[in-house]
Each structure stands twice: as structure tokens, then as C-alpha cells.
C-alpha positions in Angstrom: -123.4 63.1 -135.7 -122.5 62.1 -139.3 -120.1 65.1 -139.6 -118.4 64.0 -136.4 -117.9 60.5 -137.8 -116.5 62.0 -141.1 -114.1 64.3 -139.1 -112.9 61.3 -137.0 -112.3 59.2 -140.1 -110.2 61.9 -141.6 -108.1 62.1 -138.5 -107.6 58.3 -138.3 -106.9 57.9 -142.1 -103.1 58.6 -141.8 -102.8 55.9 -139.1 -104.7 53.5 -141.3 -102.0 54.2 -143.9 -99.2 53.6 -141.4 -100.8 50.4 -140.2 -101.2 49.2 -143.8 -97.5 49.8 -144.5 -96.7 48.0 -141.3 -98.8 44.9 -142.1 -97.3 44.9 -145.6 -93.8 44.9 -144.1 -94.7 41.9 -142.0 -96.1 40.1 -145.0 -93.0 40.9 -147.0 -90.7 39.5 -144.3 -92.7 36.3 -144.2 -92.6 36.1 -148.0 -88.8 36.7 -148.2 -88.0 34.1 -145.5 -90.4 31.4 -146.7 -91.2 31.7 -150.4 -87.8 30.5 -151.6 -87.3 28.1 -148.8 -87.8 24.5 -150.2 -88.9 23.2 -146.9 -91.6 25.9 -146.4 -95.3 25.2 -147.1 -95.5 28.4 -148.9 -92.8 27.3 -151.4 -94.3 23.8 -151.7 -98.0 24.7 -151.9 -97.9 28.4 -152.9 -100.1 29.2 -149.9 -100.8 32.8 -149.0 -97.9 33.7 -146.8 -100.2 35.1 -144.1 -101.4 31.6 -143.4 -98.0 30.9 -141.9 -98.9 33.5 -139.3 -101.9 31.5 -138.0 -100.1 29.9 -135.1 -100.4 29.1 -131.5 -103.0 31.3 -129.7 -104.5 32.4 -133.1 -105.8 28.9 -133.6 -107.5 28.9 -130.2 -109.1 32.3 -130.9 -110.4 31.1 -134.2 -111.7 27.9 -132.7 -113.7 30.1 -130.2 -115.0 32.2 -133.1 -116.2 29.0 -134.9 -117.3 26.8 -132.0 -117.6 28.9 -128.9 -116.0 28.0 -125.5 -115.6 24.2 -125.9 -112.3 24.0 -124.0 -110.1 26.4 -122.0 -111.3 29.6 -120.5 -107.8 31.1 -120.6 -108.8 33.2 -123.6 -111.0 36.2 -122.7 -114.0 36.8 -124.9 -114.0 40.3 -126.4 -111.5 39.7 -129.2 -113.1 36.5 -130.5 -116.5 38.1 -130.1 -115.5 41.1 -132.3 -113.9 38.7 -134.9 -117.1 36.7 -134.8 -119.2 39.8 -135.6 -116.9 40.6 -138.6 -117.1 36.9 -139.6 -120.8 37.4 -140.5 -119.5 39.2 -143.6 -115.9 37.8 -144.0 -114.0 34.6 -143.5 -112.9 34.2 -139.9 -109.2 34.2 -140.7 -109.5 37.4 -142.7 -111.7 38.9 -140.0 -109.1 38.3 -137.4 -106.4 40.1 -139.3 -108.8 43.0 -140.2 -109.8 43.4 -136.5 -106.1 43.6 -135.5 -105.4 46.0 -138.4 -108.3 48.4 -137.3 -107.4 48.2 -133.6 -103.7 49.0 -134.2 -104.8 52.0 -136.3 -107.0 53.2 -133.5 -104.2 52.6 -130.9 -101.7 54.7 -132.9 -104.3 57.5 -133.3 -105.0 57.7 -129.5 -101.3 57.3 -128.7 -100.5 60.3 -130.9 -103.3 62.3 -129.3 -102.2 61.3 -125.8 -98.6 62.3 -126.4 -99.7 65.6 -127.8 -101.9 66.4 -124.8 -99.4 65.2 -122.1 -96.4 67.3 -123.1 -94.6 64.6 -125.2 -95.4 66.0 -128.6 -91.7 66.3 -129.5 -91.1 62.5 -129.0 -94.3 61.1 -130.4 -92.7 59.8 -133.6 -89.9 58.1 -131.7 -92.4 56.5 -129.3 -94.5 55.1 -132.1 -91.5 53.8 -134.0 -90.1 52.1 -130.9 -93.5 50.6 -130.1 -94.0 49.2 -133.6 -90.6 47.7 -133.9 -90.2 46.2 -130.5 -89.0 42.6 -131.0 -92.5 41.1 -130.2 -94.5 43.9 -131.8 -95.2 41.5 -134.6 -98.2 40.3 -132.5 -100.0 43.5 -133.3 -100.5 42.2 -136.9 -101.6 38.7 -135.9 -104.8 37.1 -134.8 -104.0 37.9 -131.1 -105.4 40.4 -128.6 -102.4 42.7 -128.6 -103.8 45.3 -131.0 -107.2 45.4 -129.3 -105.8 45.6 -125.8 -103.4 48.3 -126.9 -106.2 50.4 -128.5 -108.3 50.1 -125.4 -105.6 50.8 -122.8 -104.2 53.8 -124.6 -107.8 55.3 -125.1 -108.4 54.5 -121.4 -105.4 56.6 -120.3 -106.4 59.3 -122.9 -109.8 59.7 -121.3 -108.4 59.6 -117.8 -106.0 62.4 -118.8 -109.1 64.4 -120.0 -111.0 63.5 -116.8 -113.7 62.0 -118.9 -114.4 59.4 -116.1 -117.4 57.7 -117.7 -115.7 57.1 -121.0 -112.6 55.7 -119.2 -114.7 53.5 -117.0 -116.6 52.1 -119.9 -113.4 51.4 -121.8 -112.1 49.7 -118.6 -115.2 47.4 -118.8 -114.0 46.2 -122.2 -110.4 45.9 -121.1 -111.3 43.4 -118.4 -113.1 41.4 -121.1 -110.0 41.3 -123.2 -107.3 40.2 -120.8 -107.0 39.5 -117.1 -104.5 42.4 -116.6 -107.3 44.7 -117.7 -108.3 44.6 -114.0 -105.2 46.7 -113.3 -107.2 49.6 -114.7 -109.4 49.7 -111.7 -106.7 50.8 -109.2 -105.3 53.1 -111.9 -108.7 54.8 -112.4 -109.1 55.2 -108.6 -105.6 56.7 -108.3 -106.2 59.2 -111.1 -109.6 60.1 -109.5 -107.9 60.7 -106.1 -105.2 62.8 -107.7 -107.8 64.9 -109.5 -109.9 65.7 -106.4 -107.6 65.3 -103.5 -107.0 69.0 -102.9 -110.3 70.5 -104.0 -111.9 70.8 -100.6 -109.0 71.3 -98.3 -109.9 68.3 -96.1 -107.8 65.7 -94.4 -106.9 62.6 -96.4 -109.6 60.4 -94.7 -112.3 63.0 -95.3 -111.1 63.6 -98.9 -111.4 59.8 -99.6 -114.9 59.8 -98.1 -115.8 62.8 -100.2 -114.5 61.2 -103.4 -116.4 58.0 -102.6 -119.6 60.0 -102.6 -119.0 61.3 -106.1 -120.7 59.7 -109.2 -117.2 59.4 -110.8 -116.3 56.8 -108.1 -119.4 54.8 -108.9 -118.4 54.8 -112.6 -115.3 52.9 -111.6 -117.4 49.8 -110.9 -117.9 49.4 -114.7 -114.3 48.2 -114.8 -114.6 45.0 -112.7 -118.1 44.4 -114.1 -116.6 43.1 -117.3 -114.4 40.7 -115.4 -117.3 39.5 -113.3 -119.4 39.1 -116.4 -116.9 36.7 -117.8 -116.6 34.8 -114.5 -120.3 34.5 -114.4 -120.4 33.1 -117.9 -117.7 30.5 -117.1 -119.6 29.5 -113.9 -122.8 28.7 -115.9 -120.7 27.2 -118.7 -118.4 24.9 -116.7 -119.5 25.3 -113.1 -116.2 27.1 -112.2 -116.5 30.8 -111.3 -112.7 31.2 -111.7 -112.1 28.8 -114.6 -109.7 31.3 -116.2 -107.4 30.9 -113.2 -107.7 27.1 -113.0 -107.2 26.7 -116.8 -104.3 29.2 -116.7 -102.5 27.0 -114.2 -103.0 23.9 -116.4 -102.1 25.9 -119.5 -98.9 27.4 -118.2 -97.2 24.1 -117.8 -93.7 24.7 -116.4 -94.6 28.2 -115.2 -95.6 28.6 -111.6 -96.6 31.4 -109.2 -94.2 32.1 -106.4 -93.0 34.9 -104.1 -90.9 37.6 -105.7 -87.9 36.5 -103.6 -88.1 33.0 -105.0 -88.3 34.3 -108.6 -85.2 36.4 -108.1 -83.4 33.5 -106.4 -84.2 31.3 -109.4 -82.7 33.9 -111.8 -79.6 34.2 -109.6 -79.3 30.4 -109.5 -79.6 30.0 -113.3 -77.1 32.8 -113.9 -74.4 32.2 -111.2 -74.9 28.7 -109.9 -76.2 26.2 -112.5 -73.8 25.3 -115.2 -74.6 26.1 -118.8 -74.5 22.5 -119.7 -77.2 21.8 -117.2 -79.4 24.7 -118.1 -78.9 24.6 -121.9 -77.9 27.5 -124.0 -81.4 28.1 -125.5 -83.1 28.0 -122.1 -80.5 30.3 -120.6 -81.0 32.9 -123.5 -84.8 32.6 -123.3 -85.1 33.0 -119.6 -82.2 35.4 -118.8 -81.7 37.4 -121.9 -85.1 37.6 -123.6 -87.6 37.4 -120.7 -85.3 38.8 -118.1 -84.2 41.6 -120.4 -87.9 42.5 -121.1 -88.6 42.6 -117.4 -85.6 44.9 -116.8 -86.9 47.4 -119.4 -90.2 47.3 -117.6 -88.5 47.8 -114.2 -86.5 50.8 -115.5 -89.7 52.4 -116.9 -91.4 51.8 -113.6 -88.7 53.6 -111.7 -88.6 56.4 -114.2 -92.4 57.1 -113.9 -92.2 56.9 -110.1 -89.4 59.5 -110.1 -91.4 61.7 -112.5 -94.5 61.2 -110.2 -96.7 60.3 -113.1 -98.7 57.9 -110.9 -101.1 56.4 -113.5 -98.2 55.3 -115.7 -96.1 54.3 -112.7 -98.9 52.2 -111.3 -99.6 50.5 -114.7 -95.9 49.5 -115.0 -95.6 48.6 -111.3 -98.6 46.3 -111.2 -97.3 44.4 -114.3 -93.8 44.2 -112.8 -95.2 42.8 -109.6 -97.2 40.2 -111.5 -94.1 39.1 -113.5 -92.1 38.9 -110.3 -94.5 36.3 -109.1 -93.9 34.1 -112.2 -91.0 31.8 -113.0 -89.9 31.3 -115.6 -91.3 34.6 -117.0 -92.7 32.9 -120.1 -94.0 35.4 -122.7 -93.1 38.5 -120.7 -91.3 39.7 -123.9 -94.8 39.7 -125.6 -96.8 41.0 -122.6 -94.7 44.1 -122.2 -95.5 45.3 -125.7 -98.9 46.6 -124.6 -97.3 48.5 -121.6 -97.0 51.6 -123.8 -95.4 53.9 -121.0 -92.2 51.8 -121.6 -91.9 53.3 -125.1 -92.6 56.8 -123.9 -89.8 56.3 -121.3 -87.4 55.0 -124.0 -88.2 57.9 -126.3 -87.7 60.4 -123.5 -84.3 59.1 -122.4 -83.0 59.1 -126.0 -84.3 62.4 -127.2 -81.0 64.1 -126.5 -78.9 61.2 -127.6 -80.0 60.3 -131.2 -77.2 57.7 -131.4 -78.8 55.8 -128.5 -82.2 55.9 -130.1 -80.9 54.5 -133.4 -78.9 51.9 -131.5 -82.0 50.7 -129.6 -84.1 50.8 -132.7 -81.6 48.8 -134.7 -81.5 46.1 -132.1 -85.3 46.1 -131.9 -85.6 45.9 -135.7 -83.2 43.0 -136.0 -85.1 40.9 -133.5 -88.4 42.1 -134.9 -87.4 40.6 -138.3 -85.9 37.5 -136.7 -89.1 36.8 -134.6 -91.4 37.1 -137.6 -89.2 34.6 -139.5 -89.1 32.2 -136.6 -92.9 32.5 -135.9 -93.8 31.9 -139.6 -91.8 28.7 -139.4 -93.7 27.5 -136.3 -91.3 28.5 -133.5 -92.5 29.9 -130.2 -91.3 33.5 -129.8 -93.6 34.8 -127.1 
């Protein structure tokens, strides 16, 4: 057992180094944009530049670590629980960054392994670079759930690909304790299970489904919603509301509302072609149409690509997220949410592998906005 742990640590070590350089780059950008700015707290008080990255949701996660669930149930419990465990030995703020650091290292390790084992070995470097420098990839290095969710979802797909059903289902349990979209892993698991066994017995579709339902691998799938139900049960005993995360999300979202996809598309059409720019406002137009709408279009393109390729687990993961975003207007924070939908970056790496100029063009745009978002975020702006 000890030898296996040592071997695993040796394999992960290079990715710890990559992540360390990545975190250092983020800190350097914050330093350069703030340390010589007379209006910055860092300049005025000589604070650690990383304190400028404790913003927005980070504050709520740290409050949960320090005080428990005293307010909104929007934030799922696994990330603050892990940070709390680390906080037994370290300061909560440092623990938050350390958890994100370790999770990102694990995510990169499993992404590298997954790409090698699924025939994408020749694009693994491009995929990782595109992922790390996506405009909102900065959230991987913050006290946010992005790194944890990415590590879990990539390892989930890795074990699905290996047909290690129990490991995938257990990881799915933790995914549903990290974010509500972790529940998408249940239909993805069942789809992968059906694909794996659909032709093994030469039966009709109905009988094949019955045959699969009888397998222990199907029973494993119930670990995935169990995590979600565990959190709902907790919120029921804590606040008397079994679906507090939905109620609180509605109150939390403010201007965002759920609607039919047709209504969402009409609102986009209206803001682009009907409403005047004076009425909409330049910032609102750019945020809704260019940033959020652009992120959605990349997701939609990746969805179509994986459907054409008949890679159904990736296609379903992208499709379910796309359908969710189609029911939201405005698509607030979609530019951040898509960063954990890793098949997007495999898709981008695939379509640019024979056109290096396109790859470097996309990467340059990503990197410019990556730097820009870090600078904005460190100055208190909302970027996702």
C-alpha cells in the first residue's frame, strides 16, 4: 500500500510543479496590477496580494468553514468541509488556497491520463494549456469549487472509461456534494453503462435494459444521487426546507430567472436586434451577448462536435449543461461555469491540431482575457 502511494506521488509530482507555476503566475499578475497602483490596498497597506483574491463566493465559503450554514444553502458542502479539515492545521484562508492547489494538480493528472487512454495523446498539451488559460480559469486558483469539481468530474470520466463502475459512482457521490450540476453524472453514468453492456447478450433493447438493471453496476449508480439527497436531508433538518438550495438560489440569483429555451433565445434576439444600445447599455450588452453568449456558443459547438463523434458521455455532459443554460436569462456566470466542462477544451484542441495558427490565435485571446479578468477581480469587480 505504501509503495502504491509513493508511486502515485511520483506520478503527480510534475503536475504539482505545473500548478505551482500557474498559481505563481496568478499572484504575479495581481502583484503587477496592484502593487504600484496608489488606490490599491496592497500599495497602501502592503497586504499579501493574495488577499485581494478573497472576493465574492470565497467569503461565503470561508464563512461556512468558520460558522457553518448560518445563511444561504446555495453553496454545497464538500468544498468548505475539506477546507475545514485542513483548517485544523492551517489558517482557513491558506487552507482554501491549498485545497484548490491540490485539487487542480489532481485534475491535471487525471486529464493527462484520460487523454492518453482515449486516443487524444497527441493533443494533451494543447488541451491542458487551453483549459488553464481560458478567460475564467483564474477561478481554479481561488477559494472556489472549480478546482475540486474539475478534479472529481475528470476522475469520474476516467473511471467510467476504465469501466470501474464502483469508483465512478463513489466519485459521483462527492460530485453531487460539490455542485448541483454534479447530478448530471447520474444519467451520464447510466448512458455509459448501457453502452458498455447493450450488445453483450443479443437481446432486444427492452430486455437489454432489464438485464442491465439487474446488474450490481446499476445499483452502484444510486451512490450518485445519494450525495445530493444527503445535502437535501441536512437542509431539511437545518432549515425545514428539503430544497433550500433551490429556494435560496432563486433569491440569490437576483435578476436571473428560469424560462423556456425559446424565451431565452428571444431575449438574446431582442437585445441584439431590437433594443437600442442606449437602452441596454454597452457594458450589459458586452456581458450578456459577447461574454456569456460567447461562452454558451463554445459549449454548443462542443456539444454538436461530440454528438457527431458519437462520444455519448462527453456529448451528454455538454448537452445537459447547454440545456440548463438555455433555461436561464441572463446567462450570468456561464463564462465561469463552462470552465469545468472539460470536453470543450478537448474539442478546441482537436479542431486546431492541424491549424497551429488557429490554436495560437485562440490561446492569445484566452490569455489576454485571463490576465484582464485577474486584474479586474483583484480590484473587486465581478467577472464570473
